[in-house]
N, C-alpha and C positions, 0 to 999 in steps of 0.2 A: 448519369445515374444508372445503377444496376441493382435496384431494390429487389430483395429476395426475402421471403418469409420462411423461417425455419423454426422447428420446435424439437425439443429434447424431452424424453420421457424418463424422469428419475422415479422409478417404480419400486415398490416393496415386493421383491420377487422371492420365489421359493427355489429350492435346489433343482427342480425340474418341473415340467408341466405348466409353463407360463404362456403358452401360445394363445390360449383363449383370452387371458388377461390383456395381453398386448393388443390383440385385435379389438377388444372392447375399448381400451383406452385410446387407441388410434381413432376409432369411429367417433368416440365422444369428443375428442380434440377437434377433429375437422368439422363436426357439427357445431361446436361452440365457436370456433375460430375458422370460418370458411375461407379466410385469406391465406391459410397456411399452405405452403408449397412443398415442404420437405419435413419428414418426421424421422427422428433418430432415436434408437433404443440403446441400452447399455450392452457392454460386452457379455457374450454367453447368456443373453437374456432369456432365451426360450428353454433350453435343456440343461443349463447350468454348467459347472466346471468339470464334469466327468467325461473324459474322452470316449468312454464306452458308449456314450449317446451319439456318437458321430453318425452322420447320414451321408449318402453319396451326393455329389453335386446334382442339383435339379431334383432333389428328393421331395418328400411330402411336405416338409416344413417350408422349403423355398416356394413350392407351388402355392401353399396357403398364403404366403406373403405376397406373391405375385397377384393373386386374386384380390387381396386386400388393397394393394396399391391401385389396381384398376377401379375397384369399387369407390375408393376415396378420392381418386384423381390426384395423388400426391407422389412425389419422389419418396421412396422408403428405403432407409438403411436400418434394418431390424436388429441392430446390434451385430453380434457375431454368433457363429455356431461352429461346432467341430464338423469338418467334412473329410471324407475319405477320398484320397487321390493316389492311385497306383500303389496301394498297400501302406500308405502313410496317412497320418491324420494331421490336418492343419486347422488353425483357428481363423475362420474366414468371415469377412464382412461382405455380404452381397449388396450391390446397388441396383435398385429396381425402379424403373421409370413409371410415370403415371399410366402408361399403356400396359404395365405389367411385364415389361421385358427386363431381363437381367442384362444390364449394360456393362457391368464390371464385377469382379470379385477380387478382394484384397486379402492375402494371407499374411498374418502377423509375422513380422521379421524377427522379433525378439521375444519368443516365449519366455515366461518368467522362470527361467532355470535358476537353481535346480529343482524348483517346486512344481512347475508345470510339466510334469513328466509325460512321456509318450506322445508329445506334440512336436511335429517338425516345423522348422523355420521356413517362412516364405522367402522369396528372393526377387520379387518384382515390385517396383513402386507403381502405384495406381493413382491416376488422376482421371477425372471425367468432366465433361462439359454439360451444363444445363443451358439449353438454347435461350437466348435473351437475357441470361443472368450472368454467368461466368463459369469459372473452373474451380473444382473442388478436389482436394486430396484426401487420402485415407491413411489413418494411423490408428493403432490399437494399443491401449494401456501402456505396457512397459516400453513400447517403441519410443515414446516421447522422452525417455531418459537418455536417448542417443540422438543428439541434435542433428547429426548428419542426415538422419532420415527425413526430418521435417524440412531442413534446408534444401534437400534434394527435391521435395515436393514443390517448394516455393520456386526453385530454379526451373521446374517444369511448368510453371505458370499458375500453380494453385493460389487462388486468392483467399480461400477458406479451407481449413483443415478440420475434418470430422474425426472425432477421437472417442469411440466407445471404450469404456473402462469397466472393470469389476475389481474392486479392492475394498478391504475393510481393515487394512493394516495401519500401524501407528505412524507410518511415514506419509499419511495422506496430506498433512499440513505441508510437507516438503513438495508433494506433487502439485499442490495449488500454485506454488511458486514456479515449478517447472512448466506447468501449462501456460501460465502467464508469460514466462520467459520465452517459450516457443513462439507465442504470438508476436512478441516484440522483435526477436532476432530474425524471424522470417517475414515480418511486416505483413502478417496475414490475420484474418479472423481465426479463432481457435475455439471449437466447441467440444468440451470435455463432458461426457455424460456417464455418470456412475450409477450404480444401484443403491437403493436405500434398504432399510430393514435389517434382517438377519444376515444377509450376504454381503452388504456393502455399507459404507459409512457416508454415502452421498457426497454432498458439497460439489455437485456439478457446477460448471461455469461456462460463461461465454466471455471471451476476451477479444479486444479489438486490435487492429494492426499496429497500434502504438504501444501495445501491452496494457492498455487500460482495461479495468474490470468493468464490463458492461453489466453482468449479473453473476452472483454466486449464491447457489442454493444452500440451505441448511442440510441436516442429516435425514429428514423425513421425505415422504413422497412429495414431489414437486413437478410441475410442468413448466418448462422454459420455452416461451414463445416470443419470437422477436422478428422484426424486420431489420435486415442488415443491408448495407450498400457496398456491394462487392467492388465497385469502382473506387471506393475509398482506399482499398488496399493498394491499387495502382497509384493513386494520388500520393499515399504515404511513401511508397517506394521511389517515386520520382522526386519528391520534395523533402522527404523526411517528416516525421511526426512533429507538427508545429514548427516546421522548417529546420528540424535538427538532423539526426543521423540518417544517412542514406546507405544503410548496411548492405542491401542487396546489390547496389551499384559498386560499393567498395569491394564486396566479395567477387563480383564479376571482373573488376579491373585489376585486382591485386595479383601480383606475381609471387606472393608468399607460398613457399612449398609446404605440402602436408605429407611428408614421407611416410608417416605411420599408416596413411590410407592407401598407399600403393599396394598392389597385389603381392601377397606373401610377406608383407613387412610388419604385420601386427604383432608377431611373436618376438618382441624385443626382449632383451635379457631381463629387465625389471618386470615386465608382464609375465614372462615365463616363470619367474621366481615366486609369483603369487600362488602357484600350485594349481591343482585341478579344480574345475567348477563342480562343486558337490555340496551337499547339505552340511552345515557346520555340526561338529560333534559337541557333546556336552563338555563344558570347561571343567577340568578337574580342580577341586579345591586344594589350595596349598596347605600342607600339614604344618601348623604352627603350635602343635601341642607340646613339643619338646624343644629344648635348647634355650639359649638366651634370647630375650626379646630384641627385635631389631632396633638400633638406635634411631632417635629422631633426627630428621634432616635439618641442619642449621643453615640459615641464609645470612650472609654478612650484609650489614647495613652499608649503604653508600654514604659518602660524606654529606650529601645534602638531605638524607632522611631524617625525620624528626623522631 
């Protein structure tokens, strides 16, 4: 058994200036549930989605969160924040230990282009170990639409994937399926934490290593607090969920080639034909004011149709 207590903060956040709120909510959470060992906030929780709010690594905001983790005695993933590195801006999730040390930083690999402008893509997968519990991997929002990322984390030994999000778009229902699918295909726990209120449409969730829905929030403020058994991920990988598919073993043992993933091979002719990655233009309306109306399309009945 590798029981571990984890909590996600689905908060009603503003466009910026949320540091004090996250500090208060974290303190209230650990006061109420003293057994919590890790707290996770949504993507861009503190300063919002404007890259102009980027800070250097180890800046004032990170230092405040380091002090908060020490004070509360918890692992803290305070969502993400824009950080400056060598003249570029990255969307970064820091991992802070209960001692207040930054043990890892993960930079989002797939910024939501073409809309997340001015943000560079990270290039390093990140997993980290919690002594006595297990191994966690990090993913951020749009990353999960690319299953190669989460499968890599699982292959690196991650038993649980922490996934801060910030979204209010109409495809949230699709994302719920994607989050659940990522849990199933990696045979990992998957914690997806979104914002509520004006910036996000919530529906954060915790999914088990068989793809089971452990909990799914609604659209308002919510606190997700659970004990999970990280050894269950290993059990499912060895035996399959309820004795069924052993996907990670099959992936390990398969000799199936994936040529599109080879270096320099992504630009196939069909993908090149899609054109540049840019914001869609307004669709021009077809002029139907003149000329003969288009004929109706007729479909021939089959012999067996009534």
